[in-house]
N, C-alpha and C positions, 0 to 999 in steps of 0.2 A: 740802082743801089744807093746813088748819092743822097737821096732824100733821107735814108736812114742814118747818114753821119752828120747831118746838120742839126746840131743841138743848139737851142738858144741858150744865151748866158742868163745868169741869175740876175734878178732885180735886186739891188742892194737891199738889205733889210732895214727897217726903220728902228732907230735907236732912241732911247729916251729913258729918263729915270722912271723908277716904278716902285710903288709900295706893295710889298708882299708880306701878308701876315703869316707868322709861325708860332703864335702863343698857343698853349694847351688848355683845354677845358674852359674856353672864354664864351661869354655871352655877348653877342654883337647886336647892333641895332642900326638899321639904315632906312633911308627914304625908298630906294629901289634896289631889289636884289635880282640879279640876273643869273640863272643857272645855266651853265654851259659857255665854253669859250670858243665855239665853232664859229661858222660864218654869221649866223644870226646873233649869238651872243656878243661877239666882238663889236658888230655894227650898232646894235641897240644900245649897248653899254656907252659906246662913243657918242651917240646922239644925245643921251640924257647926261653923261658927264659934262657936256658943254652947256646944258641947261641948268643943272643943279650944282650945288656947292660941292667943293672938294670932299671926297670919300663919302658923299651921300649915295653914291652908287657902289655896290659890292658886286663883284663878279666870282662866282664859286666855280672853279675849274681845277681839276687835279693835274692836267697834263702839262709838261714843260715845252711841248712843241705843237705847232699848228700847221695844218696841212691844207693845200688847194686840192681837194680830192678829185675834181673833175680832169685833172691832168694825168691821173693814174692809168687812164686808157692809153694815153700816148707813151707812157713809161713802159707799159706792157708790149708795146709795138716798137720800141727802141728809138723813139723820136725825142723824148724827155728822159731825165734821170730823177730818181727820188729827191735828191738834195734841191732840185730846182722846183719842187713842190712844197718845200718845207721852210718855216721861219720859227724862230724862238717865239714862244707864247708871249713873253713879256714885251716884244717888239710890235705886237699887233693889238694889244689891249690898251685902253686910254690911260694916260698917266694920271688924270684927275680922278680916277676911280680906284677903289681899293680891291686888290686881287687876293682872295682866299684860296690858297693852292691846296684844295681839300674837295671832297666829293659828297654830294648830297646823299643821305641814307633814307630820309623821309621828310615829306612836306605835311605840316599840320595846318591846313587852310583856316580852321576855325579859331586858332590861336595866332595866325599869321606868323608862323615860325617854320624853320627848316633845321633838322638835325643833320649833322655831318658825320663823316667817317671818323674823324679825329675826336668827335665828342663835343664839338662846339654847338651852340644853339645861335641861330641868327633870326632876330625879329625884323620884319619888314612891314612897310606900309603898302608896298606894291611889288609884285612879283612877275617876272617874265621868265617862262620855262622854255628853253631851247636847247635841249639836251641831245638832240640827235637820235640816231639809231645805232645799235651794236650788232656786229655779226654773231650769229647764233650757230657756231660751228657744230655744237653738241647735238643739234637737231638731226644732223646727218652722221650716222656712224661711219668712222673711218675717214671723214673729210679732214680733220685737224691733222690726224697722223700723217695723212698723205701730203698735206701741204709742208709739213715740217720735214719731210724726207727730200733730200736734194735731188734725187734720181727717180722720183715716183712719177714724173710727168704731169703732176697735178699742181695747178697754180690758180691764183685769182688776182684781178685788178682792184679788188675791193679791200685791199689792205696795203699799207706802206711796206709791210715786212714781206709781203709775197708778190706784189706787182713786178718786181725786177725778176722774179722767178718765172713770169710769163714770157718775158723777153728771152731768158735763158733757154726755156723750153722750145720756144719758136725757133731759135737759131739752131738748135740741135736736132730739130724734127727733119727726118729725111724721107718722110712719106709714111702713109698708114692711116689710121683713124684719128681725126681731131674732132673732139665732142665738146660742146658749149652747153651750158644750162642756166636756166631762169627759174627761181624758186616760187613757192606758193605762198609767200608772204609780201607785205609791202617792202619795197626796197629803195634804197637812195639810186637816183639816176637810172630809171628803168630802161633807157636805151643802151646802156653801156654793154650789157651782155651780148647784144647783137653787133655793136660796134667792133669789139675785138675779134669777133667771128669774121667780119668783113676785112679788117686790117690783116688777119691771118691769111685770108685767101690771097690778098694783094702780096704779101711778103712771100708766100709760097710760090706765086707766079714769078716773082722777080729771082728767086733762089732756084727756079727750075724743078721744083718738086711737086708742083701742084697736080700734075697729071699722075702722080703716084699717090694721091691723097684723097680722102673723103672727109667732107666737113659736114657735121650735123649739129643742128641747133634745136635744143629741146626746151620748150617753154611751157609754163603752166597755163598760159594764156590761150584763148581760142583764136587769137588774131596775132599778126606779127608786130602791130602798134595800135594803141588805142584811139588814134585820130586817123579817121578813114582817108583824108587827103595824103597824108604821109604813108600810111599802110600801103595804099596803092602803088606809090613810088617805090617803097622798100621792097615790095614783091618783085618788082622789075629788077632790082639789084640782086635779090635771092635768085631769081632764074638766071640772070646773067653769070653769076658766079657759081652756079650749080650747087648751092648749098641746100641739103635736105632740111626741112623744117617738120619737127614733130610737135603738134599742138596738145595741150593738156597732158603734158608729160613731165614729171616732177621727179628730181633726183631723190632717191630714198637711202642708198648706201654706196660708199666707195671701197672697193676691194683692191687696194693698191698692190697687194702681193700677187694678184692675178691680173692686175691691170684691167679691171672690169668695173662698170658703173651700173647700178641697179636703178630702175626707174618705176615709178607708178604710172599707170596710163588710165584713161577711161574713169576719171574720178575715183582713183585708187582701187579699182575692182580687178586690175590686171597688173601684171609686172612684165618688164622686159630687161634683159641684161645686155649691155653693149660693151664690147671690148674697146679699148682706147690705147693709143700711142701718146696722145696729148689730150689732157682733160682740163678745160677751164671751168672752174665752179664759180657760180654767184651764190654766196652763202645766204641762207634764210637770215632774217634780220628781225630784231625786237627792239623795243624800247628799254631804257636802263631800268634796273631793278626798283629803284625808288619810286618810279611810276607803275611799271608792270605789276608789282606786288605791294604797292603802297595803298594809300587811302583810296577806297573804291569810288568815293564821290568825286574824285579828280578826273578819272579816266572813263574811256568807253570799255566795251567788252574785250577789245584786243589790247588794252593797256596803254592807249594813246590818249594824250591829254584832250578832254572834251571842251572843245571851243565852238562858238558860233562861227560857221564857216565864212561869214562876210566880215564881221567886226574883229574876230580873232580873240575876243574876250571870253573868258571861261563861262561856260553854261550856267554855272551855279555861283561862283565867287567873282564879284565884279572887280575886285582888285588884283585878279590874276589874269595874265595874257600868256599866249603861246605863239610861237612861230617856228618854222622849219620842219624837220623830218618827224619830230615826235608828237605832233599835233594830228588830230583826226579829220582835218579838211580833205575832201575828195579830190585833191590835185596831185599832179606829178611832183614827187620829191626831189627838187633840183635847187642848185644855188639860185638860178633865175627866179624860181618861186620864192625864195627867201628874200631876194632884193625887193620884189614887189610887195611882200608881206611887211617889209620893215616900215614902209612909209605908213601903212595902215595902223600898225601898232604904235608907232611914234605919235601920230595924230590922235588916235583914240585914247591912249594912255595919258597923253598931255591934257586932253579934256577931262578925263577922270580926275586928274590932280587938281583940276579947277572946279571940280563937282559938276561937270557937264557929262551928258550922255555921249556915247561914241556915234559918230556920223560918217566916219570914212569906211568904204566897203572893199574888201578884196574880191576881185573878180575870178579867182582861181588861176591867174596867169602862171604858165611855166614854159620853159624852153629846153630843148634837147638838140644839141649839135650832133647829128648822127653821122659819124665819120663812116664813108663808104669805101674809100681808098686812101692811100698816101696822097694827099693833095686835093681830096674832094669831100664834100660834106653836104648833107641836107639839113637845113636849119629850121627844125620845127618849133613853132610857137603857137600857144593855144591857150584858151581860158576854160572855165568850167564847161562841162557837158561836151568836150572835144571839139570846140569851135576855134578853127584857126584864127589867129590874131597876129599877123606878121608885121615886122618892122621895115624890112628892105622893100624898095619899090620894084621888085621882081618876084617871081613865083618861087617861094623858098622850098618847095618840094622837088625842085630840080637840084641835081649834084652841082655844087659850086666850089670853085677854088677860093673865091673870096670868103666864104663861110668857113672854109678849112683853116685859113690863116687867122680869121677872126677867133676860132676856137683855140688855136695853138698859141697865138701871141697876144691878141688884143684883149681876150677876156681875162687871162692872168694879170696883165697890166692893170685893168680896171679893178680887178679884185684886190690886189695889194695896195695900189695907190689910192683907191677911192672907197671901195665897199667896206672893207674892214674898218675903215675910218669913219664909217657912217655917212658918206657923201654920195653913195649910188643907190638909187631906188628902182632900177630897171630902165628899160630903153623908151619909156613913154614919151620923154622930151624929143628924144631923136626921131621916134616915130612920127610924132605930130609935125616935125619939120620936113623930113624927107619923104614921108608917105602919109600925107594927111587924109587920103581917101583909103588907106590900108584896111584890109579885111580883119 
């Protein structure tokens, strides 16, 4: 149990002076507007704030706090705490840019303008949309009510508000039915729903109640993971841990008063009801309203920003780029993907500002550190079409202690000190040095 008590210390926040606008009903004008202050927004704004003049870069972001969300799995497993995943927003945004603490309501690409919740209009020459995804709790009746109830046994690691509840539920679990879900929408970090299931198994073994427990993982997918090399390895983990996996099984409703979860199966032609003592839900997710219900020329049928999957430039508007979870590229939605996309957007947008065509291509790179135990991890790395593309000079489909501590300690350090400042574009340089013949 010692591993559960070893919590890493906070990396001190970056402090700096910062310009925040609070004027009302103002018309603004900028060279580059960045919508979103998440990992992509912070980093791309930082890159161009160094290239352009002061306050030529605007960042539209309503939140006061910024989270390194990949650590929420470890919060749910008791290894990290929520404060260790959080920084003040103004400490991670570039001081040479102007932060508008406001939210986008609509993009008007034909007039190169954005309307905000506070009634402002922002004129831009170039736009980068990196607004992320939102949890769509309302899509599953009973989910939000169950999450809010402290004794419901229902939690999620996909929220700063509720990931600590996962750890509380895990500690109080004395045996019975533990059920985990994966929805039928694109989601952030698609490996996380099974990571927390594996860590739950490990914790229950350490607390000597695993023999009195059943763990069920219900996923909308037809496979455990989308890349065969890692799926094969994960199936061995599932078998070793005696976790039951139900494929093409989607959460329909949570009945917390009865401690029941209702699922669609067989492409929604059948239903099953499962009792639970602990239920970890992965909420369905959607793009923000200004995209999903905004100008249809900006998005695809699912409300995702429609970009070229290689250049990340908008399919119709050449002065608009996108990166991160809100774009419609067919890659895994992870921070690692954002890191690789950043260099592509930086180089192609820089060329656009010089009246040149984009020539840098995104290869679909993504990575997912699949925690399988306390102290063990499979480090999945891949590009478009599910092709493995590994950095380390060993088989990353094998469970590794090194990969676990990279996930736990190294990646947060890289994120706070390099990535949000615009200095990290993925592991390509490292790969070329230590694994030049890597697949």
